[in-house]
PADO-55673 format. One line per field, with one value per residue: residue number from 1; x, y, z of N, C-alpha, C, O in turn. Coordinates in Angstrom, 1 decimal, always signed. Example, Ala and Ser with C-alpha at 12.3 -4.5 7.8 and 13.67 -1.06 7.14 Angstrom:
<sites>
pos = [1|2]
n.px = [+13.2|+12.8]
n.py = [-5.7|-2.2]
n.pz = [+7.8|+7.1]
ca.px = [+12.3|+13.7]
ca.py = [-4.5|-1.1]
ca.pz = [+7.8|+7.1]
c.px = [+13.2|+12.9]
c.py = [-3.3|+0.0]
c.pz = [+7.8|+7.9]
o.px = [+14.2|+13.4]
o.py = [-3.3|+1.1]
o.pz = [+8.5|+8.0]
</sites>
This chain:
<sites>
pos = [1|2|3|4|5|6|7|8|9|10|11|12|13|14|15|16|17|18|19|20|21|22|23|24|25|26|27|28|29|30|31|32|33|34|35|36|37|38|39|40|41|42|43|44|45|46|47|48|49|50|51|52|53|54|55|56|57|58|59|60|61|62|63|64|65|66|67|68|69|70|71|72|73|74|75|76|77|78|79|80|81|82|83|84|85|86]
n.px = [-13.4|-12.8|-10.6|-11.1|-13.4|-15.1|-17.8|-19.6|-22.4|-24.9|-25.8|-25.4|-23.3|-21.3|-19.2|-16.9|-15.7|-14.3|-16.4|-18.3|-21.0|-21.3|-23.9|-24.1|-24.9|-22.9|-21.8|-22.5|-20.4|-18.1|-18.8|-18.7|-16.1|-14.9|-15.6|-14.0|-11.4|-11.4|-11.1|-10.9|-9.8|-9.4|-9.6|-9.2|-9.8|-7.9|-8.6|-11.2|-14.4|-15.7|-16.8|-20.3|-20.8|-22.2|-23.1|-22.5|-22.1|-21.0|-19.2|-18.2|-16.3|-14.9|-13.1|-12.1|-10.7|-9.0|-7.6|-4.0|-3.0|-5.2|-5.1|-2.5|-2.3|-4.4|-5.7|-4.3|-5.7|-5.6|-8.1|-9.6|-12.2|-14.7|-17.4|-21.2|-20.6|-18.4]
n.py = [+8.1|+6.0|+5.5|+3.4|+0.5|-2.3|-3.4|-6.3|-8.1|-10.4|-12.0|-10.4|-7.7|-4.7|-2.9|+0.2|+3.0|+5.5|+8.0|+6.0|+3.2|+0.2|-2.2|-5.8|-9.5|-12.2|-15.4|-17.9|-19.0|-17.2|-15.6|-16.8|-17.2|-14.6|-14.0|-15.6|-14.9|-12.2|-10.7|-9.8|-10.7|-8.4|-8.3|-5.5|-5.1|-3.3|-3.5|-3.5|-4.7|-7.9|-7.3|-7.4|-9.4|-11.0|-9.8|-11.7|-13.9|-17.1|-18.6|-16.7|-15.0|-16.4|-16.7|-13.9|-13.5|-15.4|-15.0|-13.7|-11.3|-9.5|-10.2|-9.1|-6.6|-5.9|-4.3|-5.3|-5.8|-6.2|-6.1|-5.4|-6.6|-5.4|-5.7|-5.1|-4.9|-4.4]
n.pz = [+0.4|-1.1|-4.3|-5.8|-4.8|-3.3|-2.2|-0.5|-0.2|+1.0|-1.7|-3.6|-5.4|-5.1|-7.2|-7.4|-9.1|-8.3|-9.4|-10.8|-10.7|-9.6|-9.9|-9.1|-9.5|-8.8|-9.0|-6.8|-5.5|-5.9|-3.9|-2.1|-2.1|-1.7|+0.6|+2.5|+1.8|+1.7|+0.3|-3.8|-6.8|-9.7|-12.7|-14.6|-18.2|-21.0|-23.3|-25.6|-25.1|-27.3|-30.2|-31.0|-29.0|-25.8|-23.3|-20.6|-21.8|-21.5|-23.0|-25.0|-22.7|-21.8|-24.1|-24.2|-22.0|-21.9|-24.1|-24.5|-24.9|-24.4|-21.4|-20.6|-21.3|-19.3|-16.7|-13.2|-10.2|-7.0|-4.6|-1.5|-0.1|+1.7|+3.3|+4.9|+7.9|+8.0]
ca.px = [-13.8|-11.2|-11.2|-11.6|-13.8|-16.2|-18.7|-20.2|-23.6|-25.3|-26.0|-24.5|-21.6|-21.2|-17.8|-17.3|-14.6|-14.5|-18.2|-19.2|-21.2|-21.8|-24.1|-24.2|-25.2|-21.6|-22.2|-22.1|-18.8|-17.6|-19.5|-18.2|-14.9|-14.4|-16.1|-13.4|-10.3|-11.6|-10.4|-11.1|-9.0|-10.0|-8.9|-9.8|-9.3|-8.1|-9.0|-13.2|-15.3|-15.8|-18.1|-21.5|-20.6|-23.6|-22.8|-22.9|-21.9|-19.5|-17.9|-17.0|-16.2|-13.5|-12.5|-11.9|-10.1|-7.5|-7.0|-2.8|-2.9|-6.2|-4.4|-1.5|-2.3|-5.0|-4.7|-4.6|-5.8|-6.2|-9.3|-10.1|-13.7|-16.0|-19.0|-21.8|-20.5|-16.7]
ca.py = [+7.3|+5.0|+5.7|+2.1|-0.3|-3.3|-3.5|-7.5|-8.0|-11.6|-12.3|-8.9|-7.0|-3.3|-2.3|+1.6|+3.2|+6.9|+8.1|+5.3|+2.4|-1.2|-3.6|-7.0|-10.4|-12.7|-16.4|-18.5|-19.6|-16.5|-14.7|-17.9|-17.2|-13.4|-14.0|-16.6|-14.4|-11.1|-9.8|-9.9|-10.2|-8.2|-7.4|-4.8|-5.1|-2.1|-3.8|-3.5|-6.3|-8.2|-6.6|-8.7|-10.8|-10.4|-9.7|-13.1|-14.9|-17.6|-18.4|-15.0|-14.6|-17.4|-16.9|-13.0|-14.0|-16.4|-13.9|-13.2|-9.8|-8.9|-10.2|-8.4|-5.5|-5.7|-3.7|-6.4|-5.3|-7.1|-5.1|-5.8|-6.5|-5.0|-5.7|-4.1|-5.2|-4.1]
ca.pz = [-0.6|-2.0|-6.1|-6.1|-3.4|-4.0|-1.2|-0.7|+0.5|+0.8|-2.7|-4.4|-4.6|-5.6|-7.5|-7.1|-9.2|-8.8|-9.6|-11.3|-9.5|-10.8|-9.1|-10.1|-9.1|-8.8|-8.8|-5.3|-5.4|-6.1|-3.1|-0.7|-2.0|-1.5|+2.1|+3.2|+1.7|+2.1|-1.1|-4.7|-8.4|-10.3|-14.3|-15.7|-19.5|-21.7|-24.9|-25.5|-25.7|-28.6|-30.9|-31.3|-27.9|-25.7|-21.6|-19.7|-23.0|-21.1|-24.2|-25.6|-21.7|-21.8|-25.5|-23.9|-20.4|-22.4|-24.9|-23.9|-25.4|-22.9|-20.2|-20.6|-21.6|-18.2|-15.3|-12.3|-9.0|-5.6|-3.7|-0.6|-0.4|+2.6|+4.1|+5.8|+9.1|+8.4]
c.px = [-12.7|-11.7|-11.9|-12.6|-14.9|-17.0|-19.7|-21.1|-24.0|-26.2|-26.0|-23.5|-21.7|-19.4|-18.1|-16.0|-15.0|-16.3|-19.2|-19.3|-21.8|-22.6|-24.2|-24.4|-23.8|-22.8|-21.6|-20.8|-18.2|-17.4|-18.4|-16.5|-14.0|-14.6|-14.6|-12.0|-10.3|-10.8|-11.2|-10.0|-9.5|-9.1|-10.1|-9.4|-9.3|-8.6|-10.4|-13.2|-15.7|-16.7|-19.3|-21.4|-21.8|-22.7|-23.2|-22.9|-20.5|-18.3|-17.6|-16.3|-14.5|-12.6|-11.3|-10.7|-8.7|-6.5|-5.2|-2.7|-3.9|-5.4|-3.2|-1.6|-3.5|-4.7|-5.5|-4.9|-6.3|-7.2|-9.9|-11.4|-14.7|-17.1|-20.2|-21.5|-18.9|-16.6]
c.py = [+6.8|+5.5|+4.2|+1.2|-1.1|-3.7|-5.0|-7.5|-9.3|-11.6|-11.1|-8.2|-5.8|-3.0|-0.5|+2.2|+4.7|+7.2|+7.0|+3.6|+1.2|-2.0|-4.8|-8.6|-12.1|-14.4|-17.0|-18.3|-18.3|-15.6|-15.6|-17.6|-15.7|-13.1|-14.9|-15.9|-12.9|-10.1|-10.5|-9.6|-9.8|-7.8|-6.7|-4.6|-3.6|-2.8|-4.1|-4.9|-6.6|-8.0|-7.8|-9.6|-10.0|-10.8|-11.2|-14.5|-15.9|-18.1|-17.8|-14.3|-15.3|-17.1|-14.9|-13.2|-14.7|-15.9|-13.6|-11.9|-8.9|-9.0|-9.5|-7.0|-4.8|-4.9|-4.7|-5.8|-6.4|-6.3|-5.7|-5.5|-5.9|-5.3|-4.7|-4.0|-4.8|-2.8]
c.pz = [-1.0|-3.1|-6.0|-4.8|-4.3|-2.0|-1.3|+0.1|+0.2|-0.4|-4.2|-4.0|-5.6|-5.6|-7.8|-7.6|-9.2|-8.8|-10.3|-10.4|-10.3|-9.4|-9.7|-8.8|-9.1|-8.3|-7.1|-4.6|-5.3|-4.7|-1.8|-1.0|-1.6|+0.0|+2.6|+3.1|+2.3|+1.1|-2.5|-5.9|-9.0|-11.6|-15.0|-17.1|-19.9|-23.0|-25.0|-25.8|-26.6|-29.2|-31.4|-29.6|-26.5|-24.0|-21.0|-20.7|-22.5|-22.7|-24.9|-24.1|-21.9|-22.7|-24.8|-22.9|-21.2|-23.0|-24.3|-23.9|-24.3|-21.8|-19.8|-20.5|-20.4|-17.0|-14.0|-11.0|-8.1|-4.5|-2.7|+0.0|+1.2|+2.7|+5.1|+7.3|+9.1|+8.5]
o.px = [-11.6|-12.8|-13.1|-12.1|-15.3|-16.4|-20.7|-21.0|-23.6|-27.3|-26.5|-23.0|-22.3|-18.6|-19.1|-15.0|-15.9|-17.1|-20.5|-18.5|-22.5|-22.2|-24.2|-24.2|-24.3|-23.8|-20.6|-20.4|-17.6|-16.4|-17.7|-15.7|-12.8|-14.0|-14.1|-11.3|-9.5|-10.2|-12.1|-9.5|-10.5|-8.1|-11.1|-8.4|-10.1|-9.1|-10.7|-12.5|-16.4|-17.8|-19.1|-22.3|-22.0|-21.9|-24.4|-23.4|-19.4|-17.1|-16.7|-15.7|-13.4|-11.4|-10.1|-9.6|-7.5|-5.3|-5.4|-2.4|-3.6|-5.0|-3.0|-1.0|-3.7|-3.6|-6.7|-4.0|-7.1|-6.6|-10.7|-11.6|-15.5|-17.8|-19.9|-22.1|-18.2|-15.5]
o.py = [+7.4|+5.9|+4.0|+1.4|-0.9|-4.1|-4.9|-6.9|-9.6|-11.2|-11.1|-8.0|-5.8|-3.0|+0.0|+2.0|+5.1|+6.5|+7.0|+3.0|+1.3|-2.4|-4.8|-8.6|-13.1|-14.5|-16.7|-17.7|-18.3|-14.9|-15.2|-17.8|-15.6|-12.3|-14.2|-16.1|-12.5|-9.0|-11.4|-8.5|-10.5|-7.2|-6.9|-3.8|-2.8|-1.9|-5.2|-5.7|-5.7|-8.6|-8.9|-10.5|-8.8|-11.7|-11.5|-15.6|-15.6|-18.0|-18.1|-13.2|-14.9|-17.2|-14.7|-12.8|-14.3|-16.0|-13.1|-11.2|-7.9|-8.0|-9.5|-6.3|-3.6|-5.0|-4.8|-4.9|-7.3|-6.0|-6.6|-4.5|-6.8|-5.0|-3.7|-3.2|-4.8|-2.3]
o.pz = [-1.2|-3.2|-6.0|-3.7|-5.4|-1.0|-2.1|+1.2|-1.0|-0.3|-5.3|-3.0|-6.7|-4.7|-8.3|-6.9|-9.9|-8.2|-10.4|-9.8|-11.3|-8.3|-10.9|-7.6|-9.6|-7.6|-6.5|-3.6|-4.2|-4.4|-0.9|-0.1|-1.3|+0.6|+3.5|+4.0|+3.1|+1.2|-2.4|-6.0|-9.4|-11.5|-15.6|-17.1|-19.5|-23.7|-24.5|-26.3|-27.1|-28.8|-32.0|-29.5|-26.4|-23.7|-20.9|-20.5|-22.8|-23.0|-25.6|-24.2|-22.1|-22.4|-24.9|-23.3|-20.9|-22.9|-23.2|-22.9|-23.7|-21.1|-18.6|-19.6|-20.3|-16.4|-13.9|-10.8|-8.4|-3.5|-2.9|+0.6|+1.5|+1.8|+5.9|+8.0|+10.2|+8.7]
</sites>
């Protein structure tokens, strides 16, 4: 098994990093784009999520991802998306 993999199924996706698995429900536009492209562009932040910010808070996410220090210090990965058909 690859150390990092992405499995995309209708309505959800599973990101596996070594022994950690995270299932999530991305927006339909994300699923469509990954289906067309065959890959996802992941940005893995090395900085912690802002204290007090709730996961799913669009405003906090926008501020975090537009912070130049956060993006420059992050790992950027183009990850092939697998499906149950591939």
